[in-house]
C-alpha positions as CSV (number, residue, x, y, z in Angstrom):
1,M,96.7,182.5,23.5
2,K,100.5,182.3,24.1
3,V,101.7,178.8,25.5
4,N,105.1,178.2,26.8
5,V,106.1,174.8,25.4
6,G,109.4,174.4,27.0
7,A,113.1,175.4,27.3
8,L,114.8,176.1,23.9
9,D,117.5,173.7,25.2
10,A,114.7,170.9,25.0
11,F,114.5,171.2,21.2
12,P,117.5,170.0,19.3
13,E,118.8,171.9,16.2
14,R,117.5,170.6,12.9
15,S,115.0,168.4,14.5
16,V,111.1,168.3,15.2
17,T,109.6,167.7,18.6
18,V,106.0,167.1,19.2
19,V,104.4,169.0,22.1
20,E,100.9,169.9,23.4
21,A,100.0,173.4,23.2
22,G,96.4,174.5,23.9
23,G,95.0,171.1,23.6
24,R,96.6,170.6,20.2
25,E,99.6,168.4,19.0
26,V,102.2,170.7,17.6
27,G,105.5,170.1,16.0
28,I,108.3,172.4,17.1
29,V,111.0,172.7,14.6
30,R,114.4,174.3,15.5
31,W,116.3,175.2,12.5
32,D,119.5,177.2,12.4
33,G,118.5,179.5,15.3
34,S,114.7,179.9,14.3
35,V,111.9,178.0,15.8
36,Y,108.7,177.1,13.7
37,A,105.5,175.5,14.9
38,L,103.1,173.4,12.7
39,A,100.1,171.2,13.3
40,N,101.1,167.5,13.7
41,V,98.4,166.6,11.0
42,C,99.0,166.0,7.3
43,T,96.4,167.6,5.1
44,H,96.4,164.4,2.8
45,Q,94.8,161.6,5.2
46,R,95.6,163.2,8.7
47,G,98.7,161.4,9.2
48,P,101.1,162.2,12.1
49,L,103.2,164.8,10.1
50,C,105.8,165.7,12.7
51,R,106.9,162.0,13.0
52,G,108.2,162.2,9.4
53,T,111.5,163.2,8.0
54,L,112.8,166.7,8.5
55,G,115.5,167.9,6.0
56,S,116.8,170.7,3.7
57,R,114.7,171.5,0.7
58,L,116.0,170.1,-2.6
59,V,116.2,172.6,-5.5
60,G,117.4,172.5,-9.0
61,G,119.2,175.5,-10.6
62,A,119.3,174.1,-14.0
63,P,118.2,171.0,-15.7
64,G,120.1,167.9,-14.5
65,T,121.4,169.7,-11.3
66,M,120.1,169.5,-7.7
67,E,121.3,171.0,-4.5
68,L,120.2,171.4,-0.8
69,D,118.8,174.8,0.3
70,D,119.6,174.8,4.0
71,D,117.6,178.0,4.5
72,G,114.3,176.0,3.6
73,P,113.4,173.2,6.0
74,V,111.0,170.7,4.7
75,I,109.0,167.9,6.4
76,A,107.8,164.8,4.8
77,C,104.8,162.9,6.2
78,P,105.6,159.4,7.2
79,W,102.6,157.9,5.6
80,H,102.7,158.9,2.0
81,G,105.7,161.5,1.7
82,W,103.9,164.6,1.2
83,E,106.3,167.4,1.7
84,F,105.7,170.9,3.4
85,D,107.7,173.9,3.8
86,V,108.1,174.2,7.7
87,R,108.3,178.1,7.5
88,T,104.9,178.6,5.6
89,G,103.2,175.3,5.8
90,R,102.7,175.1,2.1
91,A,103.0,171.8,0.3
92,I,106.3,171.8,-1.9
93,W,104.6,170.5,-5.0
94,D,101.3,172.6,-4.9
95,D,100.9,175.7,-2.8
96,R,97.2,175.2,-2.7
97,Y,97.8,172.5,0.0
98,A,99.0,173.5,3.4
99,V,99.3,172.5,7.0
100,R,98.5,174.9,9.7
101,T,101.4,177.0,11.2
102,Y,101.6,178.8,14.4
103,P,103.6,181.9,15.3
104,A,106.6,180.7,17.5
105,E,109.3,182.7,19.3
106,V,112.1,182.4,21.7
107,E,111.2,184.4,24.9
108,G,114.1,184.4,27.3
109,A,115.4,180.8,27.4
110,D,111.7,179.4,26.5
111,V,109.9,178.6,23.3
112,V,106.5,180.1,23.1
113,V,103.7,179.4,20.6
114,E,100.6,181.4,19.7
115,V,97.9,178.8,19.2
116,G,94.5,179.8,17.8
117,A,96.4,182.0,15.3
118,R,97.9,181.4,11.9
């Protein structure tokens, strides 16, 4: 089921906004022209994931070096800091853990999320 969750302009760049879609709390992330949707529930202890910190993924190219990967948005749960890749829902530290993601797209001037699908 596709749900219109609002105008694209209501979702600021590089931020997460919690909306209701199909009876679920869903975080809409707008990141460099793309939109993503994920469940507002951390797999750890069911914390409000989308109330956490959103940022670029920290990567290391070589021992002792770190840089930001601006193509990889990551969200950290506010309760215990578990981090998840917004694009895939997979935990950064162990891909056996994941939060639910939903297909999201821009249709015209609106953001549409398909709930009930992964």
